C-alpha positions as CSV (number, residue, x, y, z in Angstrom):
1,M,32.7,18.4,-152.6
2,K,30.5,20.1,-155.3
3,K,33.7,21.7,-157.1
4,T,34.8,18.4,-157.6
5,I,31.5,17.0,-158.8
6,G,31.4,20.0,-161.2
7,I,34.8,19.4,-162.6
8,L,33.7,15.7,-163.0
9,L,30.8,16.4,-164.8
10,G,32.6,19.0,-167.0
11,I,35.2,16.5,-167.8
12,G,32.5,13.8,-168.8
13,I,30.7,16.0,-171.1
14,I,33.9,17.0,-172.9
15,W,34.8,13.5,-173.2
16,A,31.1,12.7,-174.4
17,V,31.5,15.3,-177.3
18,F,34.7,14.1,-178.4
19,L,33.3,10.8,-178.6
20,I,30.1,11.8,-180.7
21,L,32.3,13.9,-183.3
22,G,33.9,10.5,-184.1
23,P,37.6,10.5,-183.8
24,F,38.0,7.0,-185.3
25,Y,37.3,5.4,-188.7
26,I,37.7,1.7,-189.9
27,V,39.5,1.0,-193.2
28,N,38.2,-2.3,-194.8
29,E,40.0,-4.6,-197.0
30,G,40.4,-3.3,-200.7
31,Q,40.0,0.3,-199.9
32,Q,42.3,3.0,-199.4
33,V,41.9,6.1,-197.3
34,V,43.2,9.7,-197.7
35,I,43.0,12.1,-194.9
36,T,42.7,15.7,-195.8
37,R,42.8,18.8,-193.3
38,M,41.5,21.9,-194.7
39,G,41.8,20.4,-198.4
40,E,45.4,19.4,-197.9
41,V,46.8,15.7,-197.8
42,V,48.0,14.9,-194.5
43,S,48.2,10.9,-194.9
44,T,47.1,7.8,-196.8
45,K,46.2,4.5,-195.3
46,T,46.1,1.2,-197.4
47,E,46.1,-1.5,-194.4
48,A,42.8,-2.6,-193.3
49,G,42.4,-1.4,-189.4
50,L,40.8,0.9,-187.0
51,Y,42.5,4.4,-187.1
52,F,42.3,7.8,-185.5
53,K,41.5,11.1,-187.1
54,V,41.2,14.5,-185.3
55,P,37.6,15.6,-185.3
56,I,36.3,18.4,-187.3
57,L,39.6,19.2,-189.0
58,D,40.3,16.1,-190.8
59,V,38.2,14.7,-193.5
60,V,38.4,11.3,-194.6
61,N,38.0,10.2,-198.4
62,T,37.6,6.6,-198.9
63,Y,38.2,4.9,-202.5
64,P,38.0,0.9,-203.5
């Protein structure tokens, strides 16, 4: 019983840290976004919407 609670608590903490790091970003209308990973362009987005990025590794650069 204690082992199960510990595992669930550990998973919950990992999930909370993941969400705090901000894996999502929003592209508004009229914006362009370039995603870079370690200085190298990974992808570009021009359509408005909610997108996913890899926390810590990916950097979102927004242009009007």
